[in-house]
A tleap script that builds the chain and sets N, CA, C and O, in Angstrom:
source leaprc.protein.ff14SB
mol = sequence {
  NMET PRO ASN PRO ALA CYS TRP THR ARG ARG
  LEU ILE ALA PRO VAL ILE VAL MET LEU LEU
  LEU THR GLY CYS ALA ALA VAL ASP SER ASP
  PRO PRO ALA VAL VAL CYS PRO PRO VAL VAL
  ALA TYR ASP GLN ALA THR MET ASP ARG ALA
  ALA ALA GLU LEU GLU ALA LEU PRO PRO ASP
  SER ALA LEU ALA GLY MET MET ALA ASP TYR
  VAL VAL MET ARG ASP GLN THR ARG ALA CYS
  ARG ASN SER SER ALA ALA GLY ASN CARG
}
set mol.1.N position { 0.838 -1.179 0.000 }
set mol.1.CA position { 0.000 0.000 0.000 }
set mol.1.C position { 0.886 1.247 0.000 }
set mol.1.O position { 1.813 1.338 0.805 }
set mol.2.N position { 0.611 2.232 -0.910 }
set mol.2.CA position { 1.464 3.415 -0.995 }
set mol.2.C position { 1.311 4.311 0.235 }
set mol.2.O position { 0.263 4.353 0.880 }
set mol.3.N position { 2.381 5.011 0.526 }
set mol.3.CA position { 2.415 5.913 1.665 }
set mol.3.C position { 1.811 7.268 1.234 }
set mol.3.O position { 2.347 7.889 0.316 }
set mol.4.N position { 0.712 7.751 1.863 }
set mol.4.CA position { 0.066 9.005 1.453 }
set mol.4.C position { 0.977 10.219 1.620 }
set mol.4.O position { 0.892 11.145 0.814 }
set mol.5.N position { 1.826 10.253 2.614 }
set mol.5.CA position { 2.716 11.393 2.829 }
set mol.5.C position { 3.712 11.513 1.680 }
set mol.5.O position { 4.000 12.620 1.225 }
set mol.6.N position { 4.229 10.407 1.217 }
set mol.6.CA position { 5.184 10.421 0.112 }
set mol.6.C position { 4.497 10.884 -1.175 }
set mol.6.O position { 5.066 11.662 -1.942 }
set mol.7.N position { 3.290 10.409 -1.404 }
set mol.7.CA position { 2.539 10.774 -2.603 }
set mol.7.C position { 2.220 12.273 -2.612 }
set mol.7.O position { 2.298 12.916 -3.660 }
set mol.8.N position { 1.866 12.827 -1.460 }
set mol.8.CA position { 1.542 14.247 -1.349 }
set mol.8.C position { 2.763 15.103 -1.635 }
set mol.8.O position { 2.652 16.121 -2.319 }
set mol.9.N position { 3.929 14.713 -1.127 }
set mol.9.CA position { 5.151 15.479 -1.395 }
set mol.9.C position { 5.479 15.483 -2.884 }
set mol.9.O position { 5.908 16.499 -3.430 }
set mol.10.N position { 5.278 14.358 -3.526 }
set mol.10.CA position { 5.552 14.288 -4.964 }
set mol.10.C position { 4.610 15.186 -5.760 }
set mol.10.O position { 4.997 15.703 -6.808 }
set mol.11.N position { 3.405 15.377 -5.291 }
set mol.11.CA position { 2.443 16.229 -5.972 }
set mol.11.C position { 2.718 17.709 -5.710 }
set mol.11.O position { 2.564 18.533 -6.611 }
set mol.12.N position { 3.121 18.049 -4.498 }
set mol.12.CA position { 3.337 19.447 -4.134 }
set mol.12.C position { 4.562 20.026 -4.840 }
set mol.12.O position { 4.517 21.176 -5.276 }
set mol.13.N position { 5.615 19.297 -4.962 }
set mol.13.CA position { 6.847 19.804 -5.563 }
set mol.13.C position { 6.618 20.314 -6.993 }
set mol.13.O position { 7.032 21.436 -7.285 }
set mol.14.N position { 5.987 19.561 -7.898 }
set mol.14.CA position { 5.757 20.097 -9.244 }
set mol.14.C position { 4.835 21.317 -9.254 }
set mol.14.O position { 5.003 22.223 -10.071 }
set mol.15.N position { 3.866 21.335 -8.345 }
set mol.15.CA position { 2.958 22.482 -8.278 }
set mol.15.C position { 3.734 23.731 -7.882 }
set mol.15.O position { 3.529 24.790 -8.475 }
set mol.16.N position { 4.608 23.634 -6.907 }
set mol.16.CA position { 5.418 24.780 -6.480 }
set mol.16.C position { 6.327 25.236 -7.613 }
set mol.16.O position { 6.455 26.437 -7.852 }
set mol.17.N position { 6.948 24.317 -8.304 }
set mol.17.CA position { 7.832 24.673 -9.420 }
set mol.17.C position { 7.045 25.391 -10.519 }
set mol.17.O position { 7.520 26.385 -11.069 }
set mol.18.N position { 5.858 24.901 -10.838 }
set mol.18.CA position { 5.045 25.532 -11.879 }
set mol.18.C position { 4.621 26.946 -11.469 }
set mol.18.O position { 4.622 27.855 -12.298 }
set mol.19.N position { 4.262 27.134 -10.202 }
set mol.19.CA position { 3.887 28.467 -9.731 }
set mol.19.C position { 5.063 29.432 -9.840 }
set mol.19.O position { 4.889 30.577 -10.255 }
set mol.20.N position { 6.242 28.983 -9.475 }
set mol.20.CA position { 7.425 29.832 -9.555 }
set mol.20.C position { 7.750 30.185 -11.009 }
set mol.20.O position { 8.075 31.332 -11.314 }
set mol.21.N position { 7.663 29.214 -11.885 }
set mol.21.CA position { 7.947 29.472 -13.302 }
set mol.21.C position { 6.895 30.388 -13.931 }
set mol.21.O position { 7.230 31.232 -14.763 }
set mol.22.N position { 5.656 30.234 -13.551 }
set mol.22.CA position { 4.597 31.081 -14.079 }
set mol.22.C position { 4.807 32.523 -13.638 }
set mol.22.O position { 4.591 33.448 -14.421 }
set mol.23.N position { 5.221 32.717 -12.408 }
set mol.23.CA position { 5.500 34.064 -11.914 }
set mol.23.C position { 6.628 34.719 -12.687 }
set mol.23.O position { 6.568 35.919 -12.956 }
set mol.24.N position { 7.633 33.981 -13.046 }
set mol.24.CA position { 8.753 34.535 -13.816 }
set mol.24.C position { 8.346 34.839 -15.251 }
set mol.24.O position { 8.816 35.816 -15.834 }
set mol.25.N position { 7.494 34.029 -15.816 }
set mol.25.CA position { 7.095 34.220 -17.207 }
set mol.25.C position { 6.225 35.451 -17.381 }
set mol.25.O position { 6.151 35.991 -18.485 }
set mol.26.N position { 5.563 35.914 -16.326 }
set mol.26.CA position { 4.669 37.058 -16.436 }
set mol.26.C position { 5.435 38.377 -16.498 }
set mol.26.O position { 4.841 39.403 -16.829 }
set mol.27.N position { 6.713 38.386 -16.197 }
set mol.27.CA position { 7.493 39.616 -16.203 }
set mol.27.C position { 7.980 39.893 -17.615 }
set mol.27.O position { 8.633 39.054 -18.235 }
set mol.28.N position { 7.654 41.085 -18.120 }
set mol.28.CA position { 8.071 41.480 -19.466 }
set mol.28.C position { 9.285 42.388 -19.333 }
set mol.28.O position { 9.199 43.451 -18.718 }
set mol.29.N position { 10.398 41.989 -19.894 }
set mol.29.CA position { 11.621 42.759 -19.747 }
set mol.29.C position { 11.709 43.921 -20.740 }
set mol.29.O position { 12.471 44.862 -20.515 }
set mol.30.N position { 10.949 43.872 -21.825 }
set mol.30.CA position { 10.972 44.944 -22.818 }
set mol.30.C position { 9.837 45.919 -22.554 }
set mol.30.O position { 8.699 45.494 -22.353 }
set mol.31.N position { 10.122 47.227 -22.548 }
set mol.31.CA position { 9.030 48.187 -22.363 }
set mol.31.C position { 8.133 48.183 -23.600 }
set mol.31.O position { 8.594 47.881 -24.701 }
set mol.32.N position { 6.850 48.519 -23.421 }
set mol.32.CA position { 5.958 48.526 -24.579 }
set mol.32.C position { 6.337 49.639 -25.551 }
set mol.32.O position { 6.824 50.697 -25.151 }
set mol.33.N position { 6.110 49.383 -26.800 }
set mol.33.CA position { 6.408 50.386 -27.830 }
set mol.33.C position { 5.369 51.502 -27.759 }
set mol.33.O position { 4.176 51.243 -27.601 }
set mol.34.N position { 5.828 52.728 -27.877 }
set mol.34.CA position { 4.926 53.873 -27.867 }
set mol.34.C position { 4.563 54.199 -29.304 }
set mol.34.O position { 5.440 54.421 -30.139 }
set mol.35.N position { 3.280 54.227 -29.588 }
set mol.35.CA position { 2.811 54.546 -30.927 }
set mol.35.C position { 2.039 55.851 -30.842 }
set mol.35.O position { 0.996 55.924 -30.191 }
set mol.36.N position { 2.549 56.873 -31.496 }
set mol.36.CA position { 1.910 58.195 -31.496 }
set mol.36.C position { 1.218 58.398 -32.840 }
set mol.36.O position { 1.768 58.057 -33.887 }
set mol.37.N position { 0.005 58.959 -32.804 }
set mol.37.CA position { -0.669 59.220 -34.081 }
set mol.37.C position { 0.049 60.322 -34.851 }
set mol.37.O position { 0.736 61.146 -34.249 }
set mol.38.N position { -0.100 60.348 -36.163 }
set mol.38.CA position { 0.553 61.389 -36.957 }
set mol.38.C position { -0.152 62.736 -36.781 }
set mol.38.O position { -1.350 62.792 -36.501 }
set mol.39.N position { 0.603 63.802 -36.948 }
set mol.39.CA position { 0.047 65.157 -36.936 }
set mol.39.C position { -0.012 65.612 -38.396 }
set mol.39.O position { 1.008 65.677 -39.082 }
set mol.40.N position { -1.210 65.921 -38.849 }
set mol.40.CA position { -1.393 66.357 -40.229 }
set mol.40.C position { -0.868 67.783 -40.370 }
set mol.40.O position { -1.186 68.648 -39.553 }
set mol.41.N position { -0.076 68.027 -41.392 }
set mol.41.CA position { 0.461 69.364 -41.656 }
set mol.41.C position { -0.450 70.080 -42.649 }
set mol.41.O position { -0.849 69.511 -43.665 }
set mol.42.N position { -0.776 71.345 -42.340 }
set mol.42.CA position { -1.602 72.163 -43.229 }
set mol.42.C position { -0.762 73.324 -43.758 }
set mol.42.O position { 0.107 73.847 -43.060 }
set mol.43.N position { -1.033 73.712 -44.991 }
set mol.43.CA position { -0.319 74.875 -45.532 }
set mol.43.C position { -0.929 76.150 -44.947 }
set mol.43.O position { -2.020 76.119 -44.378 }
set mol.44.N position { -0.219 77.265 -45.092 }
set mol.44.CA position { -0.635 78.529 -44.479 }
set mol.44.C position { -1.983 78.997 -44.998 }
set mol.44.O position { -2.782 79.532 -44.230 }
set mol.45.N position { -2.255 78.808 -46.281 }
set mol.45.CA position { -3.534 79.242 -46.855 }
set mol.45.C position { -4.704 78.492 -46.212 }
set mol.45.O position { -5.740 79.089 -45.920 }
set mol.46.N position { -4.541 77.218 -45.997 }
set mol.46.CA position { -5.597 76.424 -45.365 }
set mol.46.C position { -5.802 76.855 -43.919 }
set mol.46.O position { -6.940 76.953 -43.459 }
set mol.47.N position { -4.707 77.115 -43.193 }
set mol.47.CA position { -4.836 77.552 -41.801 }
set mol.47.C position { -5.494 78.927 -41.716 }
set mol.47.O position { -6.297 79.168 -40.815 }
set mol.48.N position { -5.166 79.834 -42.641 }
set mol.48.CA position { -5.789 81.156 -42.651 }
set mol.48.C position { -7.293 81.048 -42.928 }
set mol.48.O position { -8.098 81.728 -42.291 }
set mol.49.N position { -7.658 80.198 -43.872 }
set mol.49.CA position { -9.073 80.003 -44.200 }
set mol.49.C position { -9.819 79.413 -43.006 }
set mol.49.O position { -10.927 79.847 -42.693 }
set mol.50.N position { -9.220 78.429 -42.339 }
set mol.50.CA position { -9.856 77.818 -41.173 }
set mol.50.C position { -10.020 78.829 -40.042 }
set mol.50.O position { -11.050 78.837 -39.369 }
set mol.51.N position { -9.025 79.675 -39.825 }
set mol.51.CA position { -9.115 80.700 -38.783 }
set mol.51.C position { -10.245 81.675 -39.086 }
set mol.51.O position { -10.996 82.052 -38.187 }
set mol.52.N position { -10.372 82.088 -40.345 }
set mol.52.CA position { -11.443 83.012 -40.729 }
set mol.52.C position { -12.812 82.364 -40.536 }
set mol.52.O position { -13.744 83.010 -40.058 }
set mol.53.N position { -12.934 81.102 -40.902 }
set mol.53.CA position { -14.205 80.393 -40.728 }
set mol.53.C position { -14.537 80.225 -39.243 }
set mol.53.O position { -15.697 80.333 -38.847 }
set mol.54.N position { -13.526 79.962 -38.432 }
set mol.54.CA position { -13.737 79.778 -36.996 }
set mol.54.C position { -14.171 81.092 -36.348 }
set mol.54.O position { -15.037 81.096 -35.472 }
set mol.55.N position { -13.574 82.207 -36.776 }
set mol.55.CA position { -13.951 83.516 -36.236 }
set mol.55.C position { -15.370 83.903 -36.635 }
set mol.55.O position { -16.017 84.669 -35.920 }
set mol.56.N position { -15.867 83.396 -37.753 }
set mol.56.CA position { -17.218 83.715 -38.218 }
set mol.56.C position { -18.296 82.953 -37.443 }
set mol.56.O position { -19.477 83.288 -37.543 }
set mol.57.N position { -17.910 81.948 -36.685 }
set mol.57.CA position { -18.883 81.166 -35.917 }
set mol.57.C position { -19.371 81.967 -34.710 }
set mol.57.O position { -18.650 82.826 -34.201 }
set mol.58.N position { -20.605 81.684 -34.246 }
set mol.58.CA position { -21.077 82.330 -33.014 }
set mol.58.C position { -20.186 81.921 -31.832 }
set mol.58.O position { -19.625 80.826 -31.838 }
set mol.59.N position { -20.050 82.787 -30.822 }
set mol.59.CA position { -19.148 82.496 -29.698 }
set mol.59.C position { -19.509 81.217 -28.927 }
set mol.59.O position { -18.627 80.565 -28.367 }
set mol.60.N position { -20.778 80.863 -28.896 }
set mol.60.CA position { -21.191 79.656 -28.160 }
set mol.60.C position { -21.299 78.436 -29.078 }
set mol.60.O position { -21.980 77.467 -28.744 }
set mol.61.N position { -20.639 78.482 -30.217 }
set mol.61.CA position { -20.693 77.396 -31.192 }
set mol.61.C position { -20.046 76.125 -30.639 }
set mol.61.O position { -18.972 76.168 -30.039 }
set mol.62.N position { -20.713 75.007 -30.850 }
set mol.62.CA position { -20.152 73.717 -30.444 }
set mol.62.C position { -18.883 73.421 -31.238 }
set mol.62.O position { -17.940 72.835 -30.705 }
set mol.63.N position { -18.855 73.812 -32.474 }
set mol.63.CA position { -17.690 73.575 -33.324 }
set mol.63.C position { -16.458 74.319 -32.800 }
set mol.63.O position { -15.345 73.798 -32.859 }
set mol.64.N position { -16.663 75.550 -32.283 }
set mol.64.CA position { -15.534 76.300 -31.729 }
set mol.64.C position { -14.950 75.559 -30.526 }
set mol.64.O position { -13.730 75.499 -30.373 }
set mol.65.N position { -15.803 74.998 -29.675 }
set mol.65.CA position { -15.329 74.214 -28.536 }
set mol.65.C position { -14.592 72.958 -28.971 }
set mol.65.O position { -13.587 72.579 -28.369 }
set mol.66.N position { -15.089 72.317 -30.012 }
set mol.66.CA position { -14.436 71.114 -30.521 }
set mol.66.C position { -13.067 71.443 -31.106 }
set mol.66.O position { -12.126 70.662 -30.966 }
set mol.67.N position { -12.957 72.582 -31.753 }
set mol.67.CA position { -11.660 72.979 -32.312 }
set mol.67.C position { -10.646 73.252 -31.209 }
set mol.67.O position { -9.459 72.974 -31.378 }
set mol.68.N position { -11.103 73.796 -30.078 }
set mol.68.CA position { -10.201 74.021 -28.943 }
set mol.68.C position { -9.681 72.671 -28.426 }
set mol.68.O position { -8.505 72.544 -28.085 }
set mol.69.N position { -10.563 71.672 -28.372 }
set mol.69.CA position { -10.128 70.329 -27.962 }
set mol.69.C position { -9.127 69.760 -28.959 }
set mol.69.O position { -8.169 69.091 -28.572 }
set mol.70.N position { -9.349 70.026 -30.245 }
set mol.70.CA position { -8.462 69.526 -31.297 }
set mol.70.C position { -7.065 70.118 -31.149 }
set mol.70.O position { -6.069 69.432 -31.380 }
set mol.71.N position { -6.989 71.390 -30.764 }
set mol.71.CA position { -5.683 72.028 -30.553 }
set mol.71.C position { -4.930 71.309 -29.437 }
set mol.71.O position { -3.730 71.058 -29.552 }
set mol.72.N position { -5.639 70.979 -28.359 }
set mol.72.CA position { -5.007 70.267 -27.238 }
set mol.72.C position { -4.520 68.892 -27.690 }
set mol.72.O position { -3.413 68.481 -27.340 }
set mol.73.N position { -5.331 68.183 -28.460 }
set mol.73.CA position { -4.927 66.859 -28.936 }
set mol.73.C position { -3.712 66.931 -29.853 }
set mol.73.O position { -2.838 66.066 -29.789 }
set mol.74.N position { -3.647 67.947 -30.702 }
set mol.74.CA position { -2.465 68.108 -31.566 }
set mol.74.C position { -1.220 68.363 -30.728 }
set mol.74.O position { -0.155 67.817 -31.015 }
set mol.75.N position { -1.347 69.198 -29.684 }
set mol.75.CA position { -0.202 69.469 -28.805 }
set mol.75.C position { 0.241 68.200 -28.079 }
set mol.75.O position { 1.437 67.948 -27.934 }
set mol.76.N position { -0.722 67.408 -27.625 }
set mol.76.CA position { -0.395 66.153 -26.950 }
set mol.76.C position { 0.287 65.174 -27.903 }
set mol.76.O position { 1.210 64.462 -27.507 }
set mol.77.N position { -0.158 65.139 -29.142 }
set mol.77.CA position { 0.448 64.247 -30.133 }
set mol.77.C position { 1.882 64.675 -30.431 }
set mol.77.O position { 2.773 63.834 -30.554 }
set mol.78.N position { 2.101 65.973 -30.545 }
set mol.78.CA position { 3.470 66.462 -30.765 }
set mol.78.C position { 4.364 66.098 -29.586 }
set mol.78.O position { 5.505 65.679 -29.778 }
set mol.79.N position { 3.853 66.257 -28.366 }
set mol.79.CA position { 4.633 65.907 -27.175 }
set mol.79.C position { 4.926 64.406 -27.143 }
set mol.79.O position { 6.019 63.992 -26.755 }
set mol.80.N position { 3.960 63.605 -27.546 }
set mol.80.CA position { 4.166 62.152 -27.609 }
set mol.80.C position { 5.260 61.803 -28.594 }
set mol.80.O position { 6.133 60.986 -28.301 }
set mol.81.N position { 5.214 62.420 -29.756 }
set mol.81.CA position { 6.210 62.138 -30.788 }
set mol.81.C position { 7.601 62.593 -30.340 }
set mol.81.O position { 8.592 61.910 -30.597 }
set mol.82.N position { 7.673 63.753 -29.668 }
set mol.82.CA position { 8.978 64.253 -29.194 }
set mol.82.C position { 9.541 63.362 -28.092 }
set mol.82.O position { 10.739 63.077 -28.085 }
set mol.83.N position { 8.694 62.917 -27.157 }
set mol.83.CA position { 9.194 62.056 -26.078 }
set mol.83.C position { 9.541 60.669 -26.610 }
set mol.83.O position { 10.476 60.030 -26.128 }
set mol.84.N position { 8.785 60.207 -27.607 }
set mol.84.CA position { 9.076 58.907 -28.212 }
set mol.84.C position { 10.408 58.960 -28.967 }
set mol.84.O position { 11.200 58.020 -28.900 }
set mol.85.N position { 10.650 60.053 -29.678 }
set mol.85.CA position { 11.898 60.204 -30.422 }
set mol.85.C position { 13.075 60.321 -29.462 }
set mol.85.O position { 14.153 59.798 -29.743 }
set mol.86.N position { 12.885 61.002 -28.331 }
set mol.86.CA position { 13.962 61.148 -27.341 }
set mol.86.C position { 14.280 59.795 -26.692 }
set mol.86.O position { 15.428 59.530 -26.338 }
set mol.87.N position { 13.265 58.946 -26.539 }
set mol.87.CA position { 13.483 57.641 -25.936 }
set mol.87.C position { 14.209 56.669 -26.850 }
set mol.87.O position { 14.793 55.692 -26.382 }
set mol.88.N position { 14.179 56.931 -28.155 }
set mol.88.CA position { 14.838 56.050 -29.121 }
set mol.88.C position { 16.304 56.370 -29.327 }
set mol.88.O position { 16.985 55.691 -30.096 }
set mol.89.N position { 16.801 57.395 -28.650 }
set mol.89.CA position { 18.208 57.783 -28.848 }
set mol.89.C position { 19.120 56.936 -28.034 }
set mol.89.O position { 20.337 57.122 -28.077 }
savepdb mol mol.pdb
quit
C-alpha cells in the first residue's frame, strides 16, 4: 500500500515549481512600444481660411469648442512624438 505522505510530497513539488515558473514568465523585460498618431500638416492658406471660418462662428458654437479640444490633442500628439523620439536615442 502506498504511503500518502510520500505521494503528497511528490504532488506538491511540481505544483510549487510551476507556480514559480509562471511568476517569472509574467514579467516582461521589454518596455511597450509607444505609438503616437501622426500630426497632419496644413499649408498657411488652409490655416488662414480655417481661422477666418472659426472667427465667423457664433461664440457659443459647439464647433468652436471642438476645435479648442483639437488644438489640445495636436499638442499632446506632438509631445508624444517628441518624447518617443527622445526615448529612441
